Backbone bond lengths (Angstrom), bond angles and torsions (degrees), N, CA, C in turn:
res aa  C-N    CA-C-N  psi(-1)  N-CA   C-N-CA  omega(-1)  CA-C   N-CA-C  phi
1 M - - - 1.459 - - 1.526 109.76 -
2 S 1.318 115.57 137.14 1.455 120.39 178.76 1.529 108.93 -78.76
3 P 1.355 117.76 143.71 1.469 119.99 -178.86 1.519 111.27 -65.80
4 T 1.328 115.08 145.64 1.454 121.58 178.21 1.519 109.49 -91.63
5 W 1.333 115.67 122.41 1.453 120.99 -178.69 1.531 109.16 -88.11
6 T 1.321 114.73 94.17 1.460 119.69 176.16 1.521 110.04 -81.52
7 R 1.294 116.24 169.52 1.456 120.43 178.67 1.520 111.09 -62.19
8 F 1.330 117.01 -37.79 1.465 120.94 178.70 1.523 110.82 -62.50
9 N 1.354 116.91 -43.44 1.461 120.42 179.50 1.526 111.38 -63.34
10 I 1.322 116.42 -42.68 1.465 120.27 -178.77 1.526 110.61 -64.17
11 V 1.334 116.00 -45.02 1.470 119.83 179.42 1.526 110.88 -64.17
12 S 1.336 117.18 -41.01 1.463 120.68 -179.01 1.521 111.22 -64.14
13 V 1.337 116.77 -45.16 1.469 120.42 179.45 1.521 110.90 -65.04
14 T 1.330 116.38 -41.60 1.467 120.23 179.80 1.516 111.32 -62.72
15 L 1.329 116.94 -45.79 1.461 120.19 179.26 1.527 111.29 -65.73
16 G 1.322 116.05 -37.38 1.470 119.41 179.03 1.519 112.12 -63.58
17 F 1.344 116.58 -47.70 1.462 119.90 178.93 1.530 111.32 -66.96
18 A 1.328 117.17 -36.44 1.456 119.86 177.97 1.523 110.92 -64.03
19 F 1.337 116.77 -40.87 1.464 121.06 178.52 1.527 111.15 -62.87
20 L 1.338 116.68 -36.34 1.458 120.64 -176.88 1.524 112.60 -79.60
21 Y 1.328 116.72 -42.56 1.465 119.68 -166.86 1.526 114.68 -110.24
22 L 1.332 118.64 -16.78 1.463 119.48 -180.00 1.532 112.01 -62.36
23 P 1.330 119.90 -42.83 1.475 118.09 176.81 1.524 112.89 -59.54
24 I 1.341 117.27 -38.13 1.464 120.24 179.15 1.522 110.21 -66.20
25 V 1.338 116.73 -41.75 1.461 120.49 178.83 1.524 110.67 -62.41
26 L 1.331 117.00 -43.25 1.471 120.51 178.94 1.527 111.23 -63.89
27 L 1.330 116.77 -39.08 1.462 120.19 178.20 1.526 110.86 -61.46
28 V 1.340 116.04 -44.30 1.461 119.95 179.84 1.525 110.60 -64.72
29 I 1.327 116.79 -42.62 1.472 120.46 -179.44 1.523 111.07 -62.26
30 F 1.328 117.01 -47.06 1.463 120.31 -176.24 1.532 112.66 -75.84
31 S 1.339 117.39 -8.57 1.462 118.17 172.45 1.517 111.30 -71.43
32 F 1.341 117.19 -17.75 1.467 122.60 176.19 1.529 111.58 -101.76
33 N 1.315 116.71 20.41 1.455 121.55 -178.29 1.528 109.98 -83.09
34 A 1.307 116.73 133.38 1.465 120.69 -179.92 1.517 112.35 -77.26
35 S 1.334 116.43 -19.86 1.454 120.16 -177.37 1.526 111.56 -81.21
36 K 1.323 116.56 151.00 1.452 121.44 175.18 1.521 111.89 -73.70
37 L 1.323 116.55 -20.38 1.462 121.28 177.84 1.522 108.61 -84.76
38 V 1.309 116.62 120.57 1.465 120.75 -172.44 1.521 112.25 -70.74
39 T 1.331 118.35 -17.19 1.459 120.59 -177.65 1.525 112.31 -104.52
40 V 1.311 117.25 1.10 1.469 121.00 -179.30 1.518 108.39 -119.28
41 W 1.342 116.04 118.73 1.464 120.47 -178.17 1.523 110.07 -75.71
42 G 1.339 116.23 124.04 1.448 121.00 -178.48 1.505 113.53 -118.83
43 G 1.330 116.73 17.28 1.452 120.27 -179.15 1.525 111.56 108.80
44 F 1.324 114.98 163.06 1.473 120.70 -177.66 1.532 110.23 -78.54
45 S 1.333 115.54 134.82 1.450 120.03 178.31 1.528 109.42 -162.20
46 T 1.322 115.71 150.16 1.472 121.88 175.29 1.532 111.18 -108.03
47 R 1.321 116.91 18.60 1.463 121.16 -175.37 1.515 112.53 -62.24
48 W 1.346 115.91 -31.35 1.463 118.23 -176.57 1.522 111.79 -76.57
49 Y 1.317 117.82 -24.88 1.467 119.95 173.40 1.522 109.80 -70.67
50 V 1.330 116.49 -39.72 1.467 120.27 175.03 1.524 110.16 -63.22
51 S 1.323 115.78 -43.47 1.467 120.31 178.83 1.522 111.15 -65.18
52 L 1.330 116.37 -35.06 1.466 120.18 179.34 1.519 110.75 -62.07
53 F 1.329 116.78 -48.12 1.459 120.18 -177.68 1.531 111.98 -70.72
54 Q 1.318 117.23 -13.21 1.460 120.67 174.76 1.526 112.34 -94.71
55 N 1.337 116.32 -6.52 1.461 121.32 178.30 1.528 108.57 -85.42
56 Q 1.312 117.21 102.54 1.457 121.25 -173.02 1.523 111.92 -65.30
57 G 1.334 116.99 -34.98 1.456 119.71 179.64 1.520 112.46 -62.65
58 L 1.325 116.66 -47.58 1.467 120.39 178.82 1.527 111.40 -66.50
59 M 1.331 118.04 -38.40 1.459 120.34 -179.37 1.529 111.17 -67.34
60 D 1.333 117.28 -39.45 1.467 119.97 176.65 1.526 110.83 -63.65
61 A 1.335 116.48 -42.13 1.467 120.01 178.34 1.521 111.14 -64.78
62 A 1.327 117.22 -38.89 1.468 120.62 178.50 1.527 110.90 -64.64
63 W 1.337 116.97 -40.61 1.463 120.11 179.74 1.525 110.99 -65.86
64 V 1.330 117.24 -39.48 1.463 120.83 176.02 1.527 110.33 -62.61
65 T 1.328 116.77 -43.31 1.466 121.22 -179.25 1.521 111.60 -62.47
66 I 1.326 117.09 -43.39 1.463 120.52 -179.23 1.528 110.67 -65.94
67 R 1.323 116.73 -43.32 1.467 119.42 179.69 1.526 111.41 -64.07
68 V 1.328 116.21 -44.61 1.463 119.84 178.14 1.524 110.16 -61.63
69 G 1.335 117.14 -43.45 1.454 120.77 -178.81 1.521 112.60 -63.33
70 L 1.319 117.53 -45.19 1.467 121.16 -178.57 1.528 111.19 -64.72
71 I 1.324 116.51 -46.57 1.471 119.63 -177.59 1.520 110.97 -68.96
72 S 1.331 116.35 -48.18 1.469 119.36 -176.99 1.519 111.51 -65.95
73 A 1.333 118.49 -39.90 1.464 120.68 179.45 1.526 111.21 -65.14
74 T 1.328 117.30 -39.36 1.467 120.37 -179.51 1.525 111.09 -67.41
75 V 1.336 116.38 -48.05 1.469 119.25 179.98 1.528 110.72 -66.25
76 A 1.329 116.96 -41.11 1.468 120.19 179.17 1.514 111.47 -64.05
77 T 1.327 117.62 -34.31 1.465 120.68 178.31 1.520 110.79 -66.41
78 V 1.328 117.08 -42.76 1.466 120.29 178.82 1.524 110.54 -64.32
79 L 1.327 116.88 -49.41 1.466 120.33 -178.30 1.525 111.44 -67.55
80 G 1.337 117.61 -40.25 1.461 120.41 179.37 1.515 112.18 -65.47
81 T 1.334 116.92 -38.12 1.465 120.34 177.67 1.518 110.81 -65.73
82 L 1.327 116.93 -43.65 1.472 120.22 177.59 1.530 110.95 -63.13
83 G 1.336 116.34 -40.60 1.454 119.05 177.71 1.520 112.65 -63.86
84 A 1.333 116.89 -40.97 1.464 120.70 177.55 1.527 111.11 -64.41
85 L 1.324 117.17 -40.52 1.467 120.43 177.13 1.524 111.16 -61.65
86 A 1.330 116.32 -42.04 1.460 119.74 179.79 1.520 111.56 -64.07
87 L 1.327 117.69 -39.73 1.461 120.77 -177.84 1.525 112.43 -73.05
88 V 1.330 117.33 -34.11 1.457 120.47 -176.30 1.525 111.46 -85.92
89 R 1.318 117.32 -43.15 1.467 120.86 -174.49 1.520 113.16 -83.36
90 Y 1.321 117.42 -28.40 1.466 120.79 -178.43 1.526 107.70 -118.22
91 T 1.319 114.26 88.77 1.463 120.36 -174.27 1.522 112.85 -79.17
92 R 1.321 117.17 -16.66 1.461 120.00 -178.38 1.529 109.56 -133.72
93 F 1.294 116.06 108.21 1.460 121.95 170.39 1.514 107.66 -156.23
94 R 1.314 115.25 155.53 1.455 120.66 -175.29 1.538 109.86 -64.64
95 G 1.315 115.76 128.44 1.454 120.77 179.79 1.514 114.12 85.51
96 R 1.341 118.15 14.41 1.456 120.01 -177.88 1.531 111.75 -62.90
97 V 1.343 116.27 -41.63 1.467 119.66 -179.32 1.524 110.72 -62.90
98 L 1.338 116.07 -44.15 1.462 120.00 178.29 1.525 110.62 -64.25
99 F 1.329 116.73 -41.65 1.461 121.20 179.32 1.523 110.98 -61.89
100 S 1.321 116.50 -44.89 1.463 120.96 178.89 1.525 111.13 -63.73
101 G 1.327 116.11 -41.98 1.462 119.32 179.30 1.515 113.05 -64.52
102 M 1.339 116.87 -37.34 1.462 120.63 179.73 1.527 111.29 -68.73
103 I 1.338 117.15 -33.25 1.462 119.94 179.93 1.528 110.78 -71.71
104 F 1.333 116.23 -44.25 1.458 119.95 -172.52 1.525 113.83 -93.55
105 A 1.330 118.39 -2.49 1.469 120.25 -179.58 1.526 113.07 -58.77
106 P 1.345 120.07 -42.09 1.474 118.62 -179.95 1.524 114.05 -61.68
107 L 1.337 118.03 -17.52 1.463 119.86 178.46 1.525 111.76 -63.64
108 V 1.322 115.96 -37.10 1.464 120.76 -175.41 1.522 112.23 -107.93
109 M 1.324 116.67 -4.08 1.460 119.79 -178.06 1.531 109.86 -81.93
110 P 1.336 118.83 130.78 1.471 120.37 175.93 1.526 110.76 -59.44
111 D 1.325 115.54 145.02 1.460 120.25 -178.31 1.527 112.18 -59.62
112 V 1.317 115.99 -34.18 1.462 119.53 -179.84 1.529 110.11 -63.65
113 I 1.327 116.49 -42.95 1.467 120.43 179.70 1.522 110.28 -65.93
114 T 1.334 116.32 -43.26 1.466 120.07 179.21 1.523 111.00 -61.75
115 G 1.332 116.10 -47.47 1.453 119.45 -179.70 1.517 113.03 -63.29
116 L 1.332 116.61 -42.50 1.460 120.41 -179.41 1.521 111.39 -66.51
117 S 1.336 117.43 -42.94 1.462 120.62 -179.93 1.529 111.38 -64.44
118 L 1.331 116.74 -39.60 1.463 119.42 177.41 1.529 110.96 -67.45
119 L 1.327 116.56 -37.70 1.465 120.02 176.80 1.527 110.63 -60.80
120 L 1.331 117.13 -45.85 1.467 120.70 178.69 1.519 111.45 -63.06
121 L 1.336 117.04 -36.07 1.467 120.70 177.74 1.524 110.75 -64.89
122 F 1.318 117.00 -46.96 1.462 119.96 -178.50 1.529 111.67 -65.38
123 V 1.328 115.92 -35.00 1.474 119.45 176.69 1.523 110.28 -68.57
124 A 1.339 116.59 -39.52 1.466 120.45 -177.75 1.519 111.99 -66.26
125 I 1.323 117.39 -36.44 1.470 120.34 -179.73 1.524 111.59 -92.64
126 D 1.350 116.28 6.60 1.465 122.40 177.09 1.529 111.96 58.15
127 L 1.318 115.70 46.58 1.463 121.37 177.28 1.526 108.58 -102.61
128 D 1.316 115.29 118.44 1.463 119.57 -178.25 1.525 110.59 -62.75
129 R 1.327 114.28 135.29 1.466 119.04 -179.86 1.520 110.78 -75.10
130 G 1.330 114.04 137.25 1.451 120.35 -178.58 1.512 110.29 177.25
131 F 1.300 116.37 -148.38 1.459 121.20 -176.97 1.531 111.81 -60.72
132 A 1.332 116.67 -42.23 1.470 120.28 -177.39 1.520 111.85 -64.96
133 T 1.330 117.84 -41.83 1.465 120.46 -177.73 1.534 110.93 -69.00
134 V 1.329 117.41 -38.38 1.469 119.69 176.85 1.526 109.97 -63.28
135 T 1.328 116.63 -43.17 1.467 120.66 179.70 1.525 111.19 -62.60
136 L 1.333 117.07 -45.04 1.467 120.71 178.51 1.527 111.12 -62.31
137 A 1.319 116.53 -39.92 1.459 120.12 179.05 1.524 111.24 -64.16
138 H 1.319 117.39 -41.77 1.460 120.37 179.92 1.521 111.38 -68.83
139 I 1.323 117.25 -35.48 1.466 119.72 174.67 1.519 110.16 -61.51
140 T 1.321 116.37 -40.67 1.461 121.03 -176.48 1.523 112.40 -62.02
141 F 1.336 117.23 -46.55 1.466 117.80 -173.91 1.535 113.60 -92.05
142 T 1.335 119.35 -10.37 1.468 120.01 176.61 1.527 112.65 -96.04
143 M 1.326 116.39 -19.93 1.460 119.37 -178.30 1.524 112.13 -60.19
144 C 1.330 116.90 -37.08 1.463 119.99 -177.59 1.524 111.52 -65.67
145 F 1.322 118.12 -34.86 1.456 120.82 179.42 1.532 110.72 -67.00
146 V 1.327 116.35 -39.14 1.471 119.77 175.89 1.525 109.91 -63.83
147 A 1.323 116.51 -42.78 1.466 120.35 -179.05 1.529 111.24 -60.63
148 V 1.320 117.73 -40.03 1.469 121.16 179.51 1.524 110.99 -64.14
149 V 1.344 116.70 -45.16 1.462 120.53 -178.10 1.525 111.13 -65.38
150 V 1.324 116.80 -46.47 1.470 120.31 -178.15 1.525 110.84 -69.71
151 Q 1.319 117.20 -37.80 1.459 120.15 179.70 1.527 111.29 -62.15
152 S 1.332 117.28 -40.10 1.469 120.18 179.16 1.523 111.31 -62.86
153 R 1.341 117.32 -32.97 1.471 120.14 177.76 1.515 111.08 -76.37
154 L 1.315 117.93 -37.50 1.458 120.78 -179.77 1.526 112.12 -67.24
155 L 1.336 116.78 -30.18 1.466 120.01 -179.78 1.524 112.03 -65.38
156 T 1.324 117.80 -25.27 1.466 121.92 178.92 1.523 111.89 -104.22
157 F 1.318 117.19 10.17 1.462 121.16 -178.01 1.527 110.27 -76.01
158 D 1.319 116.80 135.21 1.458 122.57 179.04 1.530 108.65 -84.66
159 R 1.319 116.35 103.70 1.457 120.44 -175.81 1.520 113.18 -73.51
160 S 1.328 116.97 -9.26 1.464 118.60 176.36 1.526 111.52 -64.14
161 L 1.344 117.31 -24.98 1.457 120.64 176.28 1.525 110.83 -65.01
162 E 1.325 116.13 -42.35 1.460 119.65 176.86 1.517 111.18 -67.16
163 E 1.321 116.85 -41.93 1.460 120.20 -179.65 1.525 111.02 -63.10
164 A 1.339 116.53 -38.66 1.464 119.47 178.41 1.530 110.78 -65.33
165 A 1.328 116.90 -40.22 1.467 120.21 179.65 1.525 111.11 -65.49
166 M 1.325 116.97 -42.03 1.466 119.64 179.61 1.521 111.53 -70.89
167 D 1.338 117.36 -31.64 1.468 119.91 174.95 1.523 111.55 -64.44
168 L 1.320 116.30 -28.64 1.459 120.72 178.75 1.526 112.69 -85.45
169 G 1.337 116.36 2.97 1.461 120.10 173.43 1.502 115.59 105.82
170 A 1.331 119.08 3.17 1.458 120.83 -179.46 1.530 109.52 -77.61
171 P 1.331 117.93 130.99 1.471 120.00 176.91 1.525 110.40 -69.81
172 P 1.337 117.79 164.04 1.474 120.44 -176.89 1.524 114.08 -57.19
173 V 1.346 117.33 -40.48 1.469 119.23 -177.85 1.525 110.35 -65.93
174 R 1.325 116.44 -44.22 1.464 119.98 179.00 1.522 111.10 -65.99
175 T 1.323 116.79 -37.09 1.467 120.58 177.25 1.518 111.04 -62.08
176 F 1.336 116.19 -40.71 1.466 119.31 -179.83 1.525 110.82 -63.83
177 F 1.334 117.07 -47.74 1.462 119.82 -174.62 1.531 112.80 -75.20
178 Q 1.319 118.62 -27.06 1.462 120.12 -177.40 1.523 113.76 -100.26
179 I 1.324 117.62 -21.19 1.470 120.03 -178.25 1.527 111.24 -115.10
180 T 1.328 116.53 -58.54 1.466 120.44 -173.54 1.519 111.93 -68.42
181 L 1.321 116.02 -50.10 1.458 119.44 -174.62 1.531 113.52 -60.91
182 P 1.345 120.29 -44.97 1.475 118.42 177.83 1.531 113.32 -62.13
183 V 1.338 116.82 -32.87 1.470 119.70 -178.53 1.527 111.05 -71.10
184 I 1.331 116.62 -41.55 1.464 119.38 -177.94 1.525 111.97 -91.61
185 A 1.324 117.66 5.00 1.473 121.01 -178.44 1.526 112.97 -57.35
186 P 1.345 120.61 -42.08 1.472 118.58 177.49 1.522 113.31 -57.77
187 A 1.340 116.65 -39.06 1.471 119.20 177.96 1.518 110.83 -68.33
188 I 1.320 117.64 -37.58 1.464 120.61 178.56 1.528 110.48 -65.61
189 I 1.330 116.52 -42.58 1.462 120.22 178.11 1.528 110.61 -63.39
190 S 1.327 116.03 -42.91 1.463 119.65 177.66 1.520 111.38 -62.16
191 G 1.330 116.48 -40.80 1.459 120.39 178.00 1.519 111.89 -63.97
192 W 1.346 116.60 -39.50 1.465 120.03 178.34 1.523 110.43 -64.67
193 M 1.328 116.25 -44.14 1.457 119.75 179.85 1.525 110.91 -62.66
194 L 1.331 116.75 -40.58 1.465 120.34 179.00 1.528 110.32 -65.12
195 A 1.332 117.29 -43.59 1.461 120.61 179.54 1.526 110.95 -63.85
196 F 1.327 116.94 -41.67 1.465 120.96 -179.95 1.532 110.71 -64.66
197 T 1.333 116.47 -41.92 1.461 120.46 179.45 1.524 111.26 -65.28
198 L 1.326 117.34 -42.53 1.464 120.56 178.55 1.519 111.16 -63.81
199 S 1.336 116.78 -36.50 1.459 120.38 178.10 1.526 111.29 -66.70
200 L 1.336 116.10 -42.52 1.462 119.36 177.69 1.522 111.57 -61.84
201 D 1.316 116.51 -33.99 1.464 121.86 -172.40 1.525 113.54 -86.78
202 D 1.328 117.37 -15.39 1.469 119.85 -170.49 1.518 112.33 -69.34
203 L 1.306 115.13 136.23 1.459 122.36 175.13 1.517 111.58 -124.11
204 V 1.338 117.05 -45.28 1.460 121.11 -171.17 1.523 111.27 -67.73
205 V 1.340 117.07 -53.56 1.464 120.42 -177.22 1.525 110.68 -62.81
206 A 1.330 116.55 -41.94 1.468 119.81 179.20 1.521 111.51 -63.74
207 S 1.327 117.51 -33.95 1.465 120.74 179.97 1.524 111.09 -63.97
208 F 1.333 117.09 -34.20 1.463 120.68 179.79 1.523 112.14 -78.25
209 T 1.323 117.89 -33.00 1.466 120.84 -169.06 1.518 114.21 -107.18
210 S 1.319 118.53 -2.98 1.461 120.30 -178.58 1.522 110.50 -84.28
211 G 1.326 113.96 166.46 1.448 120.42 178.51 1.513 110.08 -145.94
212 P 1.318 117.69 -166.98 1.472 120.60 179.29 1.537 111.39 -59.00
213 G 1.322 115.68 131.53 1.461 120.68 178.75 1.509 114.11 80.80
214 A 1.330 118.01 6.41 1.465 120.81 -178.95 1.522 110.65 -128.72
215 T 1.317 116.94 38.94 1.459 121.27 177.95 1.519 109.39 -80.66
216 T 1.330 116.04 122.35 1.458 119.99 179.88 1.526 110.32 -84.91
217 L 1.329 115.64 166.60 1.459 119.74 -177.44 1.529 112.63 -63.20
218 P 1.339 120.72 -43.86 1.472 118.53 175.93 1.525 113.00 -58.43
219 M 1.328 117.60 -37.55 1.462 120.19 177.59 1.524 110.64 -65.75
220 K 1.328 116.28 -42.20 1.460 120.79 179.75 1.528 110.74 -64.24
221 I 1.327 116.30 -44.00 1.466 120.23 179.90 1.523 110.48 -64.32
222 Y 1.331 116.80 -42.89 1.468 120.04 -179.01 1.524 110.78 -63.08
223 S 1.322 117.23 -41.32 1.462 119.88 -179.92 1.521 111.57 -65.14
224 Q 1.342 117.78 -33.56 1.461 120.18 179.19 1.526 111.91 -79.82
225 V 1.332 116.50 -34.16 1.465 119.94 179.97 1.526 110.76 -63.81
226 R 1.316 117.27 -32.25 1.472 120.01 178.87 1.518 111.47 -61.75
227 L 1.344 116.78 -24.29 1.466 121.11 177.72 1.520 112.26 -95.53
228 G 1.350 116.46 -5.13 1.453 121.07 -179.28 1.514 111.39 128.11
229 V 1.327 115.80 140.72 1.462 120.98 -179.14 1.526 109.15 -76.71
230 T 1.332 116.04 131.84 1.459 122.11 177.61 1.524 109.60 -115.12
231 P 1.329 118.22 156.04 1.465 120.02 177.83 1.526 113.44 -58.96
232 E 1.327 118.33 -26.74 1.458 121.16 177.31 1.524 111.00 -62.80
233 I 1.325 115.75 -37.85 1.468 119.46 178.45 1.525 109.81 -67.01
234 N 1.323 117.79 -39.47 1.463 120.60 175.34 1.528 110.98 -58.88
235 A 1.331 116.35 -42.31 1.464 120.68 179.54 1.527 110.81 -64.84
236 A 1.336 117.26 -42.84 1.463 120.65 179.07 1.521 111.39 -63.37
237 C 1.330 117.01 -43.07 1.467 120.69 178.91 1.521 111.19 -65.83
238 T 1.325 117.32 -36.38 1.466 120.79 178.46 1.521 110.91 -64.08
239 I 1.328 116.75 -40.95 1.469 119.97 177.76 1.524 110.27 -64.43
240 L 1.333 117.21 -40.85 1.465 120.07 177.27 1.522 111.00 -61.84
241 I 1.333 116.37 -44.01 1.466 120.19 178.11 1.523 110.52 -60.37
242 G 1.337 116.43 -41.90 1.455 120.18 178.89 1.513 112.53 -63.53
243 L 1.345 117.29 -41.37 1.464 120.47 179.24 1.526 111.38 -64.47
244 V 1.328 116.33 -45.15 1.469 119.66 -179.72 1.525 110.49 -65.14
245 T 1.328 116.89 -42.86 1.464 120.40 179.53 1.521 111.51 -62.78
246 A 1.342 116.44 -43.37 1.465 120.21 178.36 1.521 110.92 -62.73
247 G 1.334 116.53 -40.80 1.460 119.46 178.40 1.515 112.84 -63.36
248 V 1.328 116.26 -42.33 1.473 120.03 178.82 1.529 110.86 -63.87
249 I 1.328 116.30 -42.85 1.469 120.30 179.63 1.524 111.05 -63.53
250 I 1.336 116.33 -44.77 1.463 119.90 179.47 1.520 111.04 -62.80
251 A 1.340 116.81 -43.92 1.466 119.78 179.05 1.523 111.06 -62.94
252 S 1.334 117.50 -38.99 1.463 120.62 178.61 1.519 111.39 -65.05
253 I 1.332 116.70 -41.45 1.473 120.22 179.34 1.528 110.43 -64.97
254 V 1.339 116.22 -43.65 1.469 119.50 179.84 1.515 110.76 -62.85
255 N 1.332 116.95 -45.06 1.467 120.27 179.92 1.527 111.31 -63.48
256 K 1.334 116.90 -39.98 1.454 120.21 179.88 1.515 111.32 -65.25
257 R 1.330 116.72 -42.41 1.463 120.08 179.34 1.525 110.95 -65.64
258 R 1.326 117.11 -39.27 1.459 119.94 177.64 1.526 110.77 -65.25
259 E 1.323 116.88 -38.66 1.464 120.11 179.37 1.522 110.34 -66.78
260 V 1.336 117.09 -42.17 1.465 120.24 177.53 1.522 110.75 -62.51
261 Q 1.337 116.93 -42.55 1.462 120.51 179.29 1.522 111.14 -64.78
262 R 1.338 116.26 -37.99 1.462 119.38 178.77 1.525 111.09 -64.31
263 L 1.338 116.78 -42.34 1.461 120.08 178.47 1.524 110.94 -64.01
264 R 1.327 116.44 -38.92 1.466 119.49 178.01 1.523 110.99 -64.44
265 D 1.332 116.15 -41.53 1.471 119.27 178.62 1.516 111.37 -64.14
266 E 1.344 117.25 -39.93 1.456 120.13 178.15 1.524 111.42 -65.10
267 Q 1.335 117.00 -41.66 1.464 119.62 177.66 1.509 111.68 -65.51
268 A 1.338 117.62 -38.17 1.470 120.68 177.58 1.518 110.90 -65.84
269 A 1.348 116.34 -38.30 1.455 119.27 178.93 1.523 111.61 -67.36
270 Q 1.344 116.51 -37.27 1.456 120.02 177.96 1.529 111.95 -66.92
271 R 1.337 116.39 -39.03 1.454 119.27 177.50 1.511 112.36 -70.11
272 G 1.358 116.29 -31.10 1.458 119.67 179.01 1.517 111.75 -75.05
């Protein structure tokens, strides 16, 4: 039975979406405000985007954020995928429970605890805080999200495809790269996008583990917001929203095309 859309349901959904997305819409609109007052509309203008790209402090922070996000998301995707493979393919080995708990602990650990514990670790090993420590911290707390996404795909993976490839003489490494990896690629891409987005968004962990010359964009924005919101910050946040939205759309299109191609291959195999 199809759900009945009563007036109460329509109002509830409308208010819910308005609560979630209206602030974002207002932020985007006021990023094109000609007035210096962020709450007073003074006409359409792109002056604050020009001013943003001329603000060296914000641009340096944005470049640090992008570099940290790209490196940490890539490394976290590799480690998270390997961790998911170990948990799904090897169900019995000594220390499996401890291994699983260590991978998924950051999912439930408060950011403050994660940031503080990583700070104490870096101090204990005498590692100067900076770009490297922020990157390591982001790898630590994003890897678990990749592992969850990839593990959910591996649990529904048809292993008969691998067995058929190995029966035809393909070694395990070749089977993984030619059979397993293309099938789970949408989950890996989704995990990378999630890790990259979490890295872009992080403030708490980066605040504990950053040092001179490693100020990320969320840290820079937070420090300026404490003194008052400026139209430049609206412009910077709008660009971040655009990047994340574009990434989600691209990942969705890629996953959809891969799913369509997979269905076509299955239908061709059935007809053959």
